Residue frames relative to the residue before (quaternion, step in Angstrom):
aa qw qx qy qz dx dy dz
X 1.0000 0.0000 0.0000 0.0000 0.00 0.00 0.00
X 0.3460 -0.7505 0.5050 0.2489 3.62 -0.60 0.95
X 0.1640 -0.7439 0.6443 0.0685 3.50 -1.26 0.82
X 0.8047 0.2288 -0.1538 0.5258 3.69 -1.03 0.69
X 0.7433 -0.4029 0.3201 0.4276 3.40 -1.26 -0.66
X 0.1295 0.7771 -0.6094 0.0891 3.65 -0.09 1.10
X 0.0451 -0.7685 0.6381 -0.0136 3.50 -1.06 0.93
X 0.3894 -0.7313 0.5124 0.2259 3.53 -1.31 0.01
X 0.2029 -0.7625 0.5977 0.1423 3.71 -1.01 0.62
X 0.5308 -0.6208 0.5079 0.2737 3.43 -1.39 0.47
X 0.5542 0.5629 -0.4100 0.4559 3.56 1.12 0.66
X 0.5738 0.6256 -0.3890 0.3579 3.61 -1.28 0.01
X 0.6944 -0.4559 0.2699 0.4869 3.52 -0.98 -0.21
X 0.8170 0.1273 -0.1111 0.5514 3.55 -0.53 1.04
X 0.5610 -0.6641 0.3598 0.3388 3.59 1.22 0.17
X 0.7149 0.3681 -0.2994 0.5135 3.51 0.97 0.79
X 0.1225 0.8056 -0.5584 0.1555 3.63 -0.25 1.26
X 0.5510 -0.5843 0.4706 0.3654 3.64 -1.33 0.46
X 0.1606 -0.7292 0.6572 0.1030 3.59 -1.13 0.67
X 0.0864 -0.7806 0.6179 -0.0369 3.58 -0.60 1.39
X 0.4197 -0.7995 0.4026 0.1503 3.51 -0.95 1.11
X 0.5515 -0.6705 0.3629 0.3386 3.54 1.37 0.14
X 0.6665 0.4731 -0.2507 0.5187 3.51 1.52 -0.05
X 0.8484 -0.1129 0.1488 0.4953 3.51 0.41 -1.15
X 0.6151 0.5919 -0.3488 0.3869 3.57 1.15 0.12
X 0.1621 0.7486 -0.6271 0.1414 3.53 -1.09 0.83
X 0.2779 -0.7229 0.5918 0.2234 3.60 -1.24 0.16
X 0.1452 -0.8315 0.5352 0.0345 3.65 -0.73 1.01
X 0.0704 0.7638 -0.6387 0.0617 3.65 -1.19 0.65
X 0.4339 -0.6874 0.5125 0.2768 3.58 -0.89 0.91
X 0.0424 -0.7953 0.5998 -0.0778 3.44 -0.90 1.13
X 0.1889 -0.7674 0.6033 0.1068 3.68 -0.72 1.04
X 0.1565 -0.7371 0.6568 0.0296 3.57 -0.70 1.22
X 0.2714 0.8157 -0.4897 0.1455 3.57 -0.09 0.97
X 0.5060 0.6699 -0.4038 0.3636 3.60 1.32 0.16
X 0.4806 -0.6772 0.4391 0.3431 3.49 1.12 -0.60
X 0.7421 0.2019 -0.1396 0.6237 3.44 1.48 -0.10
X 0.1140 0.8169 -0.5626 0.0552 3.66 -1.02 0.61
X 0.1519 -0.7352 0.6430 0.1518 3.51 -1.21 0.09
X 0.0693 -0.7339 0.6710 0.0793 3.65 -0.99 0.69
X 0.0568 -0.7942 0.6042 -0.0306 3.51 -0.94 0.91
X 0.1448 0.7995 -0.5647 0.1450 3.67 -0.79 0.85
X 0.3155 -0.6865 0.6153 0.2252 3.54 -1.43 0.15
X 0.0399 -0.8001 0.5980 -0.0274 3.63 -0.92 0.92
X 0.0790 -0.7244 0.6816 0.0662 3.48 -1.38 0.48
X 0.1769 -0.8112 0.5534 0.0664 3.56 -0.16 1.25
X 0.3754 -0.6640 0.6150 0.2000 3.56 -1.26 0.77
X 0.7858 0.1680 -0.0315 0.5944 3.59 1.01 -0.99
X 0.0086 0.7979 -0.6024 0.0180 3.50 -0.79 1.11
X 0.5316 0.6589 -0.3732 0.3795 3.54 1.28 0.41
X 0.7492 0.2466 -0.1573 0.5943 3.60 1.23 -0.39
X 0.6528 -0.5032 0.3927 0.4079 3.55 -1.32 0.46
X 0.1081 0.7339 -0.6528 0.1536 3.43 -0.96 1.31
X 0.3044 -0.7652 0.5439 0.1612 3.52 -0.53 1.31
X 0.3352 -0.7267 0.5652 0.2003 3.57 -0.81 0.95
X 0.7489 -0.1899 0.1654 0.6130 3.56 0.89 -0.97
X 0.0352 -0.7884 0.6118 -0.0532 3.39 -1.16 0.93
X 0.3002 -0.6858 0.6204 0.2340 3.67 -1.38 0.41
X 0.7266 -0.4563 0.2119 0.4679 3.60 0.24 1.43
X 0.0385 0.8741 -0.4778 0.0789 3.37 0.66 1.28
X 0.0869 0.7811 -0.6181 0.0150 3.50 -1.15 0.66
X 0.2010 -0.7937 0.5529 0.1547 3.67 -0.41 1.06
X 0.6806 0.5086 -0.3099 0.4267 3.54 1.14 -0.43
X 0.7610 0.2074 -0.1218 0.6025 3.49 1.30 -0.35
X 0.1816 -0.8550 0.4789 0.0814 3.57 0.43 1.23
X 0.6321 0.5359 -0.3531 0.4343 3.55 1.00 -0.72
X 0.6865 0.4749 -0.2510 0.4900 3.61 1.15 -0.60
X 0.5401 0.6811 -0.3668 0.3314 3.55 1.23 -0.44
X 0.4441 -0.6241 0.5530 0.3276 3.50 -1.36 0.22
X 0.7658 -0.4041 0.2692 0.4217 3.56 -1.27 -0.43
X 0.8445 -0.0321 0.0484 0.5324 3.66 0.86 -0.78
X 0.1334 -0.7126 0.6799 0.1101 3.52 -1.60 0.23
X 0.0688 -0.7644 0.6405 0.0261 3.44 -1.08 0.83
X 0.0969 0.8317 -0.5442 0.0515 3.62 -0.58 1.02
X 0.2958 -0.6775 0.6128 0.2793 3.58 -1.31 0.09
X 0.1437 0.7716 -0.6035 0.1402 3.64 -1.06 0.82
X 0.8426 0.2808 -0.1786 0.4233 3.45 -1.44 -0.13
X 0.7692 -0.4332 0.1702 0.4378 3.50 0.69 1.14
X 0.7839 -0.3947 0.1357 0.4596 3.45 1.23 0.82
X 0.3842 0.6896 -0.4690 0.3962 3.45 1.42 0.45
X 0.2322 -0.7441 0.6141 0.1234 3.60 -0.91 0.94
X 0.1296 -0.8055 0.5773 -0.0328 3.49 -0.83 1.34
X 0.0691 -0.7812 0.6183 0.0523 3.56 -1.00 0.93
X 0.1104 -0.7863 0.6061 0.0467 3.47 -1.07 0.85
X 0.0691 -0.8060 0.5856 0.0510 3.70 -0.80 0.77
X 0.3279 -0.6972 0.6091 0.1879 3.46 -1.31 0.73
X 0.2663 -0.7532 0.5876 0.1285 3.43 -1.09 1.07
X 0.7373 -0.4684 0.3047 0.3797 3.54 -1.46 0.43
X 0.6739 0.4632 -0.2510 0.5180 3.62 1.24 -0.68
X 0.5326 -0.6577 0.4028 0.3486 3.64 1.22 0.26
X 0.5134 0.5694 -0.4908 0.4140 3.57 1.08 0.55
X 0.2981 -0.7774 0.5250 0.1766 3.58 -1.11 0.32
X 0.1294 -0.7740 0.6142 0.0833 3.58 -1.15 0.62
X 0.0640 -0.8061 0.5880 0.0204 3.58 -0.91 0.86
X 0.0293 0.7909 -0.6109 0.0221 3.50 -1.31 0.49
X 0.2753 -0.8058 0.5117 0.1145 3.62 -0.96 0.80
X 0.6229 -0.5540 0.4217 0.3568 3.54 -1.26 0.51
X 0.5143 -0.6313 0.4993 0.2961 3.49 -1.21 0.70
X 0.7184 0.3631 -0.1863 0.5633 3.57 1.08 -0.77
X 0.3769 -0.7016 0.5509 0.2494 3.48 -1.50 -0.22
X 0.3178 -0.6891 0.5900 0.2757 3.58 -1.16 0.17
X 0.4067 -0.6844 0.5680 0.2086 3.42 -1.42 0.60
X 0.5355 -0.5945 0.4959 0.3375 3.54 -1.26 0.69
X 0.8597 0.1963 -0.1589 0.4440 3.53 -1.43 0.46
X 0.6144 0.4866 -0.3635 0.5036 3.52 1.17 0.86
X 0.4336 -0.6789 0.5118 0.2986 3.64 -0.85 0.89
X 0.0086 -0.7529 0.6578 -0.0191 3.49 -1.14 0.96
X 0.3418 -0.6773 0.6150 0.2149 3.50 -1.22 0.62
X 0.0534 -0.7821 0.6205 -0.0197 3.60 -1.05 0.93
X 0.1138 0.7389 -0.6633 0.0326 3.56 -1.12 0.73
X 0.1198 -0.7387 0.6609 0.0557 3.38 -1.32 0.69
X 0.0505 -0.7723 0.6332 0.0030 3.65 -0.83 1.11
X 0.0573 0.8024 -0.5879 0.0848 3.49 -1.08 0.87
X 0.0481 0.7301 -0.6814 -0.0167 3.57 -1.29 0.49
X 0.7456 -0.4075 0.2807 0.4464 3.67 -1.22 -0.30
X 0.6739 0.4660 -0.3131 0.4803 3.69 1.22 -0.03
X 0.8366 -0.1166 0.1368 0.5175 3.57 0.91 -0.67
X 0.2384 -0.7590 0.5912 0.1326 3.49 -1.32 0.29
X 0.0857 -0.7549 0.6455 0.0776 3.68 -1.18 0.52
X 0.1846 -0.7221 0.6591 0.1000 3.46 -1.09 0.90
X 0.1334 -0.7951 0.5900 0.0436 3.60 -0.80 1.00
X 0.0381 -0.7337 0.6765 0.0510 3.72 -1.20 0.61
X 0.8678 -0.0323 -0.0266 0.4952 3.41 -0.99 1.14
X 0.7627 -0.4387 0.1850 0.4378 3.55 0.88 1.07
X 0.7254 0.4234 -0.2145 0.4986 3.59 1.24 -0.15
X 0.5404 -0.6003 0.4469 0.3846 3.68 -0.99 0.69
X 0.1313 -0.7982 0.5853 0.0548 3.48 -0.99 0.99
X 0.7815 -0.0532 0.0272 0.6210 3.51 1.31 -0.31
X 0.1422 -0.7897 0.5941 0.0577 3.50 -1.28 0.68
X 0.0603 -0.8230 0.5641 0.0273 3.62 -0.92 0.60
X 0.3459 -0.7325 0.5474 0.2099 3.60 -0.73 0.94
X 0.0853 -0.7874 0.6100 0.0252 3.57 -1.00 0.75
X 0.1799 -0.8084 0.5548 0.0793 3.56 -0.76 0.96
X 0.7007 0.3794 -0.2534 0.5485 3.62 1.21 0.11
X 0.5926 -0.5695 0.4409 0.3608 3.56 -1.24 0.53
X 0.5239 -0.6248 0.4878 0.3119 3.55 -1.12 0.52
X 0.5604 -0.5721 0.4498 0.3953 3.61 -1.14 0.49
X 0.1944 -0.7703 0.5995 0.0970 3.49 -1.16 0.65
X 0.2598 0.7713 -0.5037 0.2896 3.61 -0.19 1.31
X 0.3725 -0.6787 0.5946 0.2168 3.41 -1.44 0.63
X 0.1643 0.7648 -0.5981 0.1740 3.52 -0.65 1.22
X 0.6523 -0.4908 0.3806 0.4344 3.64 -1.26 0.04
X 0.2859 -0.6391 0.6848 0.2023 3.49 -1.08 0.58
X 0.0399 -0.8200 0.5708 -0.0161 3.61 -0.54 1.14
X 0.2425 -0.7675 0.5894 0.0693 3.50 -0.35 1.48
X 0.7625 0.2779 -0.1949 0.5508 3.74 -0.50 1.01
X 0.4500 -0.7303 0.4379 0.2691 3.61 1.12 -0.12
X 0.4592 -0.6999 0.4917 0.2396 3.57 -1.20 0.24
X 0.6231 -0.5673 0.3467 0.4120 3.78 -0.93 0.64
X 0.6366 -0.1152 -0.7594 -0.0691 1.72 -2.05 1.18
X 0.6346 0.5515 -0.3293 0.4298 3.68 1.19 0.19
X 0.1380 0.8264 -0.5285 0.1370 3.57 1.03 0.97
X 0.5390 -0.6095 0.5009 0.2950 3.61 -1.09 0.86
X 0.0997 -0.7560 0.6427 0.0737 3.54 -1.22 0.76
X 0.6283 0.5035 -0.3916 0.4454 3.52 -0.37 1.27
X 0.6181 -0.5381 0.4161 0.3940 3.64 -1.05 -0.61
X 0.0710 -0.7551 0.6517 0.0042 3.59 -1.06 0.78
X 0.0316 0.7888 -0.6086 0.0801 3.58 -1.07 0.89
X 0.8748 0.2171 -0.1395 0.4102 3.47 -1.45 0.33
X 0.1675 0.8150 -0.5311 0.1603 3.60 0.99 0.94
X 0.0749 0.8113 -0.5751 0.0739 3.56 -0.73 1.04
X 0.1132 -0.8047 0.5808 0.0484 3.49 -0.84 0.96
X 0.0988 -0.8062 0.5827 0.0259 3.59 -0.72 1.00
X 0.3695 -0.7469 0.5029 0.2295 3.58 -1.14 0.66
X 0.6170 0.4654 -0.3701 0.5155 3.45 1.14 1.11
X 0.4269 -0.6909 0.4891 0.3181 3.46 -0.95 0.22
X 0.3127 -0.7918 0.4961 0.1708 3.57 -0.27 1.23
X 0.4624 -0.6988 0.4676 0.2815 3.54 -1.08 0.69
X 0.6428 -0.5345 0.3303 0.4382 3.62 -1.09 0.33
X 0.5720 0.5709 -0.3466 0.4763 3.63 1.16 -0.50
X 0.6828 0.4777 -0.2965 0.4664 3.56 0.88 -0.84
X 0.6351 0.5293 -0.3140 0.4669 3.55 1.06 -0.84
X 0.6349 0.5585 -0.2694 0.4609 3.56 1.02 -0.94
X 0.6827 0.4848 -0.2494 0.4865 3.53 0.96 -0.96
X 0.6233 0.5416 -0.2794 0.4900 3.55 1.15 -0.84
X 0.6225 0.5589 -0.2991 0.4589 3.55 1.05 -0.73
X 0.7527 0.4427 -0.1815 0.4523 3.38 0.71 -1.30
X 0.6281 0.4955 -0.3467 0.4897 3.56 1.13 -0.69
X 0.7128 0.4772 -0.2706 0.4370 3.66 0.77 -1.02
X 0.6129 0.5894 -0.3466 0.3960 3.50 1.14 -0.75
X 0.5563 0.6047 -0.3296 0.4651 3.59 1.32 -0.49
X 0.7449 0.4134 -0.2117 0.4790 3.49 1.10 -0.68
X 0.4347 0.7139 -0.4293 0.3422 3.62 1.39 -0.17
X 0.1351 -0.7482 0.6473 0.0544 3.58 -0.91 1.07
X 0.0828 -0.7899 0.6066 -0.0348 3.56 -0.73 1.19
X 0.2030 -0.6984 0.6600 0.1883 3.65 -1.21 0.62
X 0.3503 -0.7274 0.5680 0.1597 3.44 -0.88 1.15
X 0.4845 -0.7185 0.4063 0.2897 3.63 -0.68 1.02
X 0.6473 0.5319 -0.3038 0.4537 3.64 1.16 -0.82
X 0.7820 0.3562 -0.1789 0.4792 3.57 0.91 -0.92
X 0.3107 -0.7407 0.5363 0.2592 3.54 1.02 -0.68
X 0.5717 0.5683 -0.3685 0.4630 3.68 1.36 0.26
X 0.5999 -0.5170 0.4837 0.3728 3.43 -1.44 0.20
X 0.1789 -0.7708 0.6009 0.1129 3.46 -1.03 0.82
């Protein structure tokens, strides 16, 4: 369900992506993460990579862990991508990408996790790993594409997919290369599809 000012652009996979304004726009859907393992995959193009902007979250709350969903993924601090996971005992673990993303560029993002570890992928390659010694939280909450205030995403998001399994590095790489062929971009200089 769209909230706030959500529009669409002729970019992304197949030429149609969500445009979120960085102030009050997101899309919500109830999601039950109960298998103890998951993968979330999406494409994003951030207008702002300098301040905290949540790309996608599962009803995240760092101040009230008992009320939190299972994960949050954000871009911040000059293009670092950060993932935070909630564990069954209501503790949280966070880790950040080794590399950075650039503004106004399409990037593929995936997060895989289970009770033993998590991997964050950028553009088909592993960007960070995190060991986990406890089971992930299992809960039904809103999947919020674009995050919630005050850290709402500013830019475009497309092709959000949630799996109830932890995809392998080979599967993530294949997904990236296959989908990259379908990516429609508008070049700023030409105003044409690239």
